[in-house]
N, C-alpha and C positions, 0 to 999 in steps of 0.2 A: 757334405754338410755345407760347405762354403758354396758351392754352386747352387743348392737349393735355396739358400739365404739370398744370393744374387738374383735369383729367378723370382723369388717373392717380392724382394725390394723393386725391381723392375715392374713386376705386375702391379705392385701398389703405386708407383709413380706415374705410370701411363695414364690411367684414368685422372689422376689429379691434373695432369698437364692439359688433358682434354677439357676438364672443367675450367681450369684457368682461361684456356683459348676461348671456351664459350661464354666465360664472364666478360672477357675483353670485347667480344662481338656484341654482347648485350650492353656493356657499357659505350661502345661506339655508336650503337643505334639509339641509345637514349640521348647521347651527346647531340647527334644529328637532329633528333626530334626537337630538343630544346633549342638549338640553333635556329631551327625552322619556325618555331614559335616565337622566338625573339625577334625574328626578321618580319614575321607578320605584325607583331606589335609596333615595330618601328615604322613599318609601311602605313599602318592605320594611323600612328601619331602624325606622320608626315601629311598625310592625306587631310586630316583634321586641320592641321596648322595652315595648309594651303587654303582650304575652305574659309577658315577664319580670317586669313590675310585678304582673300578676295572680298569677303563681307565688309571688312574695315576699309577697304580701298573704295568700295562702293559708297559707304556711308560718308567717308571723307569727300567723295565727290558730290554728294549731296549737299553737305555742309558748305563746300567751296562755292557751289552754285548759289546757295542761299546767301551766303556772304557776298558774292558779286552782285546779285540782284539788290540787296539792301544798299550797297555802296552806290549803285546805279540810281536807285530811288533817292538816296540822300543828295547826290549831286544833282538830281533834276530839281529837288526842293530847293537847294542852294542856289541854283541857277535862277530859279522862279522868284524867290525872294529878292536876289540881287537885281534882277530885271525889273521887279515892281517897285524896289526901293529907289530907283533913279529918278 
């Protein structure tokens, strides 16, 4: 009787351990997929940030050039007024 009970208990536990192992494999696979998707999201965000930074730098260069041209024009006008005022 005891032997029969032991065999039945082992027979019941073996499939459960397989199910646990299978569940762990599924969990590991899901975790890997989530990590992969998170990394893709991070890469996309970094790419957009770089793109935005380049755009800002380009716009800043345009503004700087306009300011320099405005300062140059103002200097010329000031020199012209100073020259004609003498």
